[in-house]
N, CA, C and O of each residue as an XYZ file, in Angstrom:
540
protein
N       0.475     -1.108     -0.258
C       0.045      0.276     -0.141
C       0.718      1.474     -0.081
O       0.455      2.522     -0.673
N       2.032      1.110      1.049
C       2.839      2.211      0.565
C       3.432      2.632     -0.442
O       3.420      3.857     -0.566
N       4.114      1.868     -1.456
C       4.299      2.328     -2.928
C       3.085      2.958     -3.557
O       3.264      4.100     -3.980
N       1.814      2.408     -3.709
C       1.097      3.473     -3.987
C       0.732      4.536     -3.899
O       0.218      5.109     -4.860
N       0.894      5.110     -2.712
C       0.689      6.074     -2.368
C       1.827      7.450     -2.580
O       1.578      8.645     -2.732
N       3.356      6.602     -2.507
C       4.144      7.187     -3.231
C       4.514      7.275     -4.517
O       5.561      7.774     -4.929
N       3.300      6.591     -5.413
C       3.570      6.758     -6.736
C       2.487      7.527     -6.573
O       2.722      8.516     -7.268
N       1.460      7.660     -6.076
C       0.287      8.854     -6.060
C       0.762     10.146     -6.145
O       0.265     10.945     -6.938
N       1.872     10.496     -5.247
C       2.023     11.785     -4.975
C       3.310     12.050     -6.111
O       3.382     13.132     -6.694
N       4.242     11.026     -6.342
C       5.189     11.211     -7.490
C       4.448     11.673     -8.525
O       4.758     12.768     -8.995
N       3.344     10.949     -9.075
C       2.587     11.406    -10.426
C       2.260     12.699    -10.206
O       2.518     13.659    -10.932
N       1.666     12.687     -9.145
C       0.854     14.849     -8.602
C       1.918     14.975     -9.033
O       1.883     14.671    -10.225
N       3.347     15.399     -8.584
C       4.234     16.103     -7.870
C       4.589     16.352    -10.077
O       4.583     17.365    -10.776
N       4.792     15.128    -10.353
C       5.334     15.188    -11.920
C       4.091     16.197    -12.615
O       4.279     17.294    -13.141
N       3.143     15.680    -12.496
C       2.028     16.399    -13.439
C       2.224     17.826    -13.106
O       2.125     18.609    -14.050
N       2.508     18.350    -11.832
C       2.494     20.038    -11.381
C       3.919     20.429    -12.294
O       3.940     21.618    -12.615
N       4.927     19.745    -12.690
C       6.107     19.882    -12.541
C       6.235     20.442    -14.297
O       6.756     21.420    -14.834
N       5.334     19.051    -14.876
C       5.490     19.304    -16.395
C       4.280     19.606    -17.305
O       4.267     19.036    -18.396
N       3.268     20.429    -16.991
C       2.038     20.701    -17.166
C       1.616     20.928    -19.141
O       0.517     21.066    -19.679
N       2.587     20.894    -19.564
C       2.857     20.949    -21.077
C       2.903     19.940    -21.400
O       2.013     19.694    -22.214
N       3.871     18.684    -21.059
C       3.645     17.195    -21.578
C       2.253     16.559    -21.235
O       1.579     15.772    -21.899
N       1.961     17.255    -19.727
C       0.397     16.739    -19.620
C      -0.561     17.205    -20.751
O      -1.352     16.525    -21.406
N      -0.331     18.341    -20.807
C      -1.246     18.881    -21.811
C      -1.425     18.344    -23.669
O      -2.307     18.515    -24.511
N       0.015     17.598    -23.666
C       0.659     17.226    -25.059
C      -0.306     16.149    -25.144
O      -1.008     15.948    -26.136
N      -0.326     15.398    -23.986
C      -0.755     13.908    -23.989
C      -2.364     14.022    -24.266
O      -3.033     13.555    -25.187
N      -2.670     14.666    -23.345
C      -4.472     14.892    -23.496
C      -5.412     15.504    -24.556
O      -6.638     15.580    -24.628
N      -4.216     15.988    -25.502
C      -4.877     16.119    -27.216
C      -4.306     15.152    -27.873
O      -4.940     14.917    -28.902
N      -3.052     14.236    -27.693
C      -3.328     13.184    -28.576
C      -3.639     12.017    -27.815
O      -3.243     11.003    -28.389
N      -4.382     11.734    -26.395
C      -5.462     11.230    -26.429
C      -6.712     11.245    -27.014
O      -7.232     10.396    -27.737
N      -7.332     12.787    -26.442
C      -8.277     13.063    -27.213
C      -8.573     12.652    -28.679
O      -9.508     11.958    -29.079
N      -7.435     13.311    -29.496
C      -7.456     12.710    -30.787
C      -7.639     11.208    -31.106
O      -8.550     10.776    -31.812
N      -6.527     10.331    -30.421
C      -6.947      9.129    -30.884
C      -8.204      8.209    -30.724
O      -8.732      7.268    -31.316
N      -8.392      8.940    -29.667
C      -9.848      8.215    -29.026
C     -10.989      9.203    -28.787
O     -11.622      9.399    -27.750
N     -11.122      9.857    -30.149
C     -12.441     10.790    -29.607
C     -13.731     10.102    -29.633
O     -14.653     10.220    -28.826
N     -13.626      8.950    -31.261
C     -15.236      8.343    -31.091
C     -15.043      7.696    -29.368
O     -15.877      8.138    -28.578
N     -14.253      6.942    -28.935
C     -14.899      6.264    -27.428
C     -15.147      7.238    -26.467
O     -15.866      6.927    -25.518
N     -14.513      8.779    -26.565
C     -14.819     10.105    -25.521
C     -16.271     10.271    -25.464
O     -16.996     10.260    -24.469
N     -16.631     10.453    -26.912
C     -17.972     10.898    -27.423
C     -19.059      9.890    -27.198
O     -20.219     10.275    -27.056
N     -18.704      8.454    -27.153
C     -19.662      7.737    -26.526
C     -19.507      7.660    -24.787
O     -20.462      7.717    -24.012
N     -18.715      7.582    -24.573
C     -18.602      7.572    -23.178
C     -19.285      9.036    -22.423
O     -20.155      8.908    -21.562
N     -18.855     10.232    -22.792
C     -19.867     11.684    -22.620
C     -21.172     11.613    -23.055
O     -21.970     12.420    -22.579
N     -21.485     10.939    -23.733
C     -23.260     10.368    -24.054
C     -23.629      9.878    -23.102
O     -24.598     10.406    -22.557
N     -23.081      8.772    -22.543
C     -23.666      8.033    -21.412
C     -24.028      8.591    -20.444
O     -25.125      8.649    -19.889
N     -22.682      9.194    -20.143
C     -22.799      9.924    -18.527
C     -23.916     11.177    -18.896
O     -24.833     11.435    -18.117
N     -23.732     11.879    -20.109
C     -25.038     12.920    -20.217
C     -26.668     11.667    -19.793
O     -27.511     11.816    -18.908
N     -26.589     10.923    -20.486
C     -28.220     10.368    -20.437
C     -28.223     10.289    -19.040
O     -29.094     10.949    -18.474
N     -27.188      9.411    -18.117
C     -27.109      9.140    -17.038
C     -27.826     10.357    -15.982
O     -28.894     10.316    -15.371
N     -27.041     11.160    -16.032
C     -26.810     12.548    -15.442
C     -27.220     13.504    -15.703
O     -26.817     14.568    -15.232
N     -28.311     13.361    -16.685
C     -28.951     14.763    -17.494
C     -29.202     16.059    -16.380
O     -28.867     17.234    -16.524
N     -29.826     15.492    -15.360
C     -30.522     16.460    -14.591
C     -28.849     17.047    -13.783
O     -28.926     18.275    -13.741
N     -27.919     16.731    -13.374
C     -27.153     17.192    -12.694
C     -26.318     17.663    -13.644
O     -25.687     18.672    -13.331
N     -26.148     17.224    -14.682
C     -25.374     18.225    -16.058
C     -25.806     19.522    -16.201
O     -25.185     20.574    -16.047
N     -26.970     19.314    -16.522
C     -27.773     20.831    -16.642
C     -27.284     21.297    -16.012
O     -26.220     21.880    -16.221
N     -28.040     21.200    -14.698
C     -27.652     22.240    -12.943
C     -26.790     22.898    -13.130
O     -26.815     24.127    -13.061
N     -25.485     21.952    -13.512
C     -24.245     22.180    -13.250
C     -23.755     23.517    -14.164
O     -22.991     24.394    -13.760
N     -24.343     23.455    -15.405
C     -23.874     24.247    -16.283
C     -24.783     25.370    -16.099
O     -24.172     26.427    -16.254
N     -26.046     25.541    -15.819
C     -26.677     26.313    -15.626
C     -26.413     27.278    -14.768
O     -26.508     28.503    -14.843
N     -25.928     26.257    -13.605
C     -24.852     27.191    -12.534
C     -23.836     27.960    -12.962
O     -23.811     29.190    -12.990
N     -22.970     27.181    -13.307
C     -22.137     27.974    -14.085
C     -22.172     29.016    -15.192
O     -21.272     29.856    -15.192
N     -22.981     29.054    -16.011
C     -23.370     30.300    -16.721
C     -23.836     30.861    -15.666
O     -23.014     31.655    -15.210
N     -24.546     30.818    -15.224
C     -25.378     32.473    -14.142
C     -24.062     32.954    -13.515
O     -24.023     34.179    -13.395
N     -22.989     32.307    -13.093
C     -22.036     32.568    -12.258
C     -21.205     33.570    -13.409
O     -21.075     34.721    -12.994
N     -20.739     33.368    -14.514
C     -20.170     33.957    -15.455
C     -20.844     35.032    -15.826
O     -20.149     36.013    -16.095
N     -21.914     35.134    -15.915
C     -22.856     36.293    -16.255
C     -22.827     37.014    -15.090
O     -22.711     38.210    -15.359
N     -22.882     36.800    -13.885
C     -22.842     37.752    -12.758
C     -21.219     38.456    -12.753
O     -21.032     39.591    -12.317
N     -20.106     37.596    -13.305
C     -18.916     38.113    -13.208
C     -18.786     39.100    -14.553
O     -18.432     40.279    -14.536
N     -19.096     38.451    -15.509
C     -19.282     39.684    -16.835
C     -20.370     39.771    -17.594
O     -20.263     38.980    -18.532
N     -21.256     40.299    -17.619
C     -22.266     40.046    -18.564
C     -22.200     41.058    -20.085
O     -22.918     41.007    -21.084
N     -21.406     41.666    -19.861
C     -21.414     42.049    -21.731
C     -21.206     41.287    -22.592
O     -21.549     41.851    -23.632
N     -20.734     40.030    -22.865
C     -20.222     39.026    -23.525
C     -21.946     38.643    -24.020
O     -22.384     38.720    -25.168
N     -22.435     38.374    -23.222
C     -23.912     37.794    -23.242
C     -24.685     39.061    -24.230
O     -24.984     38.948    -25.419
N     -24.874     40.145    -23.442
C     -25.430     41.275    -23.935
C     -24.848     41.794    -25.139
O     -25.407     42.820    -25.528
N     -24.030     41.452    -25.745
C     -23.429     41.780    -27.258
C     -23.605     40.557    -28.082
O     -23.638     40.629    -29.311
N     -23.747     39.149    -27.271
C     -23.726     38.172    -28.813
C     -25.115     38.251    -28.860
O     -25.654     37.727    -29.835
N     -26.114     39.022    -27.656
C     -27.798     38.731    -28.045
C     -28.099     40.337    -28.560
O     -29.262     40.710    -28.710
N     -27.174     41.070    -28.766
C     -27.767     42.571    -29.896
C     -27.266     41.759    -30.923
O     -28.228     41.429    -31.616
N     -26.106     41.223    -31.408
C     -25.494     40.319    -32.874
C     -26.569     40.044    -33.581
O     -26.928     40.550    -34.645
N     -27.374     38.716    -32.563
C     -28.170     37.941    -32.685
C     -29.674     38.495    -33.163
O     -30.207     38.001    -34.156
N     -30.248     39.433    -32.478
C     -31.011     39.985    -32.526
C     -30.912     41.271    -34.362
O     -31.720     41.667    -35.202
N     -29.734     41.392    -34.151
C     -29.409     42.339    -35.372
C     -29.364     41.681    -36.982
O     -29.526     42.103    -38.127
N     -29.042     40.393    -36.315
C     -29.026     39.617    -37.640
C     -30.156     39.053    -38.537
O     -30.377     38.775    -39.716
N     -31.022     39.032    -36.749
C     -32.757     38.839    -37.302
C     -33.595     39.423    -37.801
O     -34.514     39.109    -38.556
N     -33.209     40.484    -37.280
C     -33.760     41.818    -38.180
C     -33.259     42.330    -39.473
O     -33.735     43.349    -39.974
N     -32.242     41.601    -40.067
C     -31.980     41.788    -40.912
C     -30.776     43.254    -40.949
O     -30.507     43.716    -42.058
N     -30.184     43.834    -39.791
C     -29.555     45.023    -40.064
C     -27.819     44.853    -40.279
O     -26.948     45.689    -40.519
N     -27.782     43.648    -40.111
C     -26.395     43.095    -40.147
C     -26.424     41.537    -41.031
O     -26.816     40.635    -40.291
N     -26.228     41.265    -41.858
C     -26.111     40.350    -42.748
C     -24.773     39.131    -42.473
O     -23.647     39.628    -42.478
N     -24.836     37.978    -42.299
C     -24.084     37.126    -42.373
C     -23.503     37.174    -43.375
O     -24.122     37.665    -44.320
N     -22.282     36.763    -43.585
C     -21.813     36.196    -44.878
C     -21.773     34.232    -45.054
O     -21.929     33.422    -44.141
N     -21.621     34.061    -45.917
C     -21.443     32.801    -46.479
C     -19.872     32.179    -46.091
O     -19.682     30.972    -45.946
N     -18.930     33.078    -45.968
C     -17.608     32.751    -46.116
C     -17.058     33.185    -45.044
O     -17.729     33.957    -44.359
N     -15.805     32.849    -44.631
C     -14.943     33.114    -43.165
C     -14.186     34.556    -44.046
O     -13.755     34.673    -45.192
N     -14.278     35.425    -42.986
C     -13.431     36.791    -43.529
C     -12.087     36.350    -43.269
O     -11.282     37.252    -43.503
N     -11.532     35.226    -42.848
C     -10.078     35.202    -42.783
C      -9.349     34.124    -43.743
O      -8.316     34.291    -44.393
N     -10.282     32.807    -43.645
C      -9.828     32.115    -44.759
C     -10.393     31.810    -45.981
O      -9.771     31.438    -46.977
N     -11.970     32.029    -45.855
C     -12.628     32.097    -47.219
C     -13.477     31.160    -47.142
O     -14.444     31.227    -47.901
N     -13.334     29.697    -45.945
C     -14.253     28.933    -46.122
C     -15.694     29.011    -45.925
O     -16.246     30.052    -45.568
N     -16.420     27.726    -46.194
C     -17.640     28.111    -46.265
C     -18.619     26.857    -46.001
O     -19.832     26.694    -46.128
N     -17.401     25.933    -45.518
C     -18.425     24.446    -45.083
C     -18.293     24.569    -43.289
O     -17.886     23.596    -42.653
N     -18.514     25.303    -42.895
C     -19.043     25.470    -41.349
C     -19.528     27.012    -41.253
O     -19.065     28.036    -41.755
N     -20.636     26.778    -40.416
C     -21.513     28.095    -39.643
C     -20.637     29.104    -39.203
O     -19.837     28.875    -38.295
N     -20.707     30.140    -39.730
C     -19.314     31.584    -39.887
C     -20.165     32.350    -38.302
O     -21.277     32.807    -38.041
N     -19.018     32.154    -37.649
C     -19.315     32.865    -36.188
C     -19.105     34.427    -36.275
O     -18.263     34.850    -37.068
N     -19.886     35.368    -35.436
C     -19.630     37.285    -35.306
C     -18.199     36.603    -34.041
O     -18.222     35.837    -33.078
N     -17.217     37.327    -34.681
C     -15.761     37.671    -33.083
C     -16.244     39.115    -33.379
O     -16.506     39.897    -34.293
N     -16.194     38.968    -31.921
C     -16.089     40.561    -31.138
C     -14.193     40.922    -31.286
O     -13.507     40.624    -30.309
N     -13.835     41.244    -31.927
C     -12.765     41.133    -32.518
C     -12.183     42.828    -31.370
O     -11.124     42.753    -30.747
N     -12.792     43.755    -31.319
C     -12.915     45.115    -30.340
C     -13.207     45.173    -29.166
O     -13.184     46.253    -28.576
N     -13.612     43.811    -28.445
C     -13.981     43.816    -27.246
C     -16.094     43.879    -27.486
O     -16.889     44.154    -28.385
N     -16.136     43.424    -26.021
C     -17.813     43.397    -25.887
C     -18.474     44.771    -25.251
O     -19.578     44.619    -24.727
N     -17.944     46.006    -25.246
C     -18.202     47.235    -24.713
C     -19.505     47.663    -25.609
O     -19.624     47.208    -26.747
N     -20.571     48.640    -25.003
C     -21.345     48.837    -26.163
C     -21.396     49.303    -27.441
O     -22.318     49.169    -28.246
N     -20.147     49.966    -27.608
C     -19.932     50.511    -28.734
C     -19.484     49.738    -30.095
O     -19.576     50.089    -31.271
N     -18.944     48.508    -29.476
C     -18.686     47.763    -30.430
C     -19.211     46.645    -30.680
O     -18.775     45.920    -31.574
N     -20.400     46.276    -29.803
C     -21.075     45.073    -29.373
C     -21.794     44.909    -30.921
O     -22.580     43.961    -30.888
N     -21.747     45.575    -32.289
C     -22.359     44.957    -33.687
C     -21.017     45.006    -34.344
O     -21.016     44.072    -35.146
N     -19.886     45.631    -34.397
C     -18.852     45.356    -34.914
C     -17.562     43.988    -34.521
O     -16.627     43.895    -33.725
N     -18.174     43.092    -35.587
C     -17.756     41.618    -35.673
C     -16.987     41.076    -37.006
O     -17.108     41.555    -38.133
N     -16.313     40.163    -36.693
C     -15.058     39.636    -38.093
C     -16.061     38.174    -38.155
O     -16.156     37.522    -37.116
N     -16.664     37.785    -39.186
C     -17.368     36.599    -39.363
C     -15.839     35.735    -39.696
O     -14.983     36.107    -40.498
N     -15.802     34.727    -38.993
C     -14.918     33.720    -38.719
C     -15.508     32.486    -38.895
O     -16.502     32.372    -38.178
N     -15.245     31.394    -39.662
C     -15.328     30.285    -39.057
C     -14.872     29.288    -37.687
O     -13.715     29.524    -37.341
N     -15.474     28.371    -36.969
C     -15.128     28.070    -35.435
C     -13.423     27.666    -35.427
O     -12.783     27.524    -34.386
N     -12.867     27.522    -36.770
C     -11.526     27.334    -36.350
C     -10.596     28.697    -36.687
O      -9.452     28.782    -36.240
N     -11.114     29.612    -37.405
C     -10.115     30.840    -37.412
C     -10.634     31.712    -36.384
O     -10.009     32.763    -36.243
N     -11.804     31.490    -35.501
C     -12.829     32.026    -34.419
C     -11.978     31.725    -33.020
O     -11.868     32.584    -32.145
N     -11.257     30.096    -32.895
C     -10.720     29.568    -31.862
C      -9.400     30.475    -32.159
O      -9.303     31.120    -31.114
N      -8.449     30.836    -32.911
C      -7.502     31.241    -33.366
C      -7.462     32.529    -32.576
O      -6.720     32.938    -31.683
N      -8.373     32.964    -33.123
C      -8.313     34.831    -32.861
C      -8.301     35.091    -31.294
O      -7.480     35.718    -30.625
N      -9.646     34.316    -30.844
C      -9.507     34.217    -29.182
C      -8.649     34.072    -28.822
O      -8.250     35.062    -28.209
N      -7.519     32.712    -28.840
C      -6.135     32.421    -28.574
C      -5.053     33.632    -28.884
O      -3.965     33.563    -28.313
N      -5.235     34.381    -29.486
C      -4.934     35.778    -30.188
C      -4.693     36.882    -29.160
O      -3.633     37.455    -28.909
N      -6.299     37.116    -28.440
C      -6.259     38.273    -27.903
C      -6.186     37.938    -26.478
O      -6.039     38.747    -25.562
N      -6.320     36.478    -26.364
C      -6.044     36.201    -24.780
C      -4.593     36.120    -24.221
O      -4.384     35.712    -23.078
N      -3.257     36.657    -25.344
C      -1.770     36.515    -24.560
C      -1.884     37.874    -25.223
O      -0.960     38.683    -25.137
């Protein structure tokens, strides 16, 4: 029993010291076992639907309380598109693809004056743009 405890401590410490290796392994594993993970996630969701929804709702409420601007800006953009004030293009402004749904990227922030000033990007370019803004 002592060896297991020591190994658990060692592993925990190793993961703390090597976050980039842990992240790389996680990405590799997720790519390699995507179908398996999807099935497991779906089973978990079906089994624990009420808990998952409650946790998600609570997390969303908490995020909204911390900063409601992103939610308000997205809602304003949604309404503007629905009313026809803004037209959603068919292709990504950055890479030109039209295979995926085009999303509005609030590249200047979520403040009131910029809530309708968006770049229209595919999900892949949108993720990349968000990563650039974080750093």
